[in-house]
Phi, psi and omega in degrees: 000124188248129175240124177252127185243127172250139175207171177264143180303339175287342180255027180306318183294322186287319173304315181295328176293315170306307178303324175296316177297330186287353176304326180306331181288330175297319185288331183273350184241044178298138186095354176234149171266117178267096190276121187241124178234142185226157180214134182259007171086358184285337181247099185246027174287174184297323174291324175296322182288327178291323176296315175305312180299313178299320178290323182286325177296328178274351188279149170266324170236133172255113182255123181249119177275113190253134174202177180303324178298320189265337190286343176248004182290149187300323186294322183286343175249014179287161175301325182294312181285330175299320183299336181292337176289330176287325173294322180295318176299324183271006177066026176272344179200170174240127184258124182233104176279139175247127192265111179287313178210167184302129180198168178274055180292341176298337179268010177258173178293350185259014182297333185271002180274161172280122187259161174234152343306169189296147185065008173071030180286114179298134187295316190265009170260359181235051190306330182292337179236015186309310183296325182286330180287329174293320175304311176309309180305309178304314181303315181290320177292326172293330170299319182288319177297326174297322175297317184298313181304312176300320176295321180295320176299321183284322180294320180298318181291317180289322173307310182307308186296316177295313185294319182298310178299322175295314182296325178299313178295317179300314190286341187242024182295331180297318178283329181226065182306325185295340180266000187301319187290339181287347178286335188294306184296329172303310181296317179297320175294320180296324178297324175295335175269347188297138168224161179312128185097347175285147176236139007285174175291152183310321185285340175282324176300308180300327179293321184292319177298318179293324181292324181295324183288320180291000000 
């Protein structure tokens, strides 16, 4: 389960406190590795942007720490983070803004998303209930990860069905060569569903598609 966290370097202390609280997600998701990757927006070079895109594309949850520092920061208005909204709409990942302090997050491109804590209550403007708000954030993120787990299981099952059907056609092409091309759309659908850890490897599937075309 991959979580990508974006924050502003001036919010480093708040980020570290959140990260400490997110340890609870590991305990709630035993049997899974909860992989957390974070970025403070300081490197917006070509390679830095490529890294952001790579991390966000692999993320199941994209967590955005919203504050006066971050909402106007270059990384938060970058093309790479805007593209996460498309991933969210396509159900490839879930984008979750977390409101650290009072800010005009409603004026950002992320305003239509469900924010945490609920009702957009800023964590650090409510110091008397800060711990309760952190508990709420962890609980709500775990609910979202539950949806991710269910979706992963469904995708894996569909992948297995597609790849098994395609491989059956491929392995028997000498007996039924006229059916070989019908394996191509099955392989292509399987590639769309492929995730790290799926078998066969993506390169093998692509090689089989080339063989079918030849």
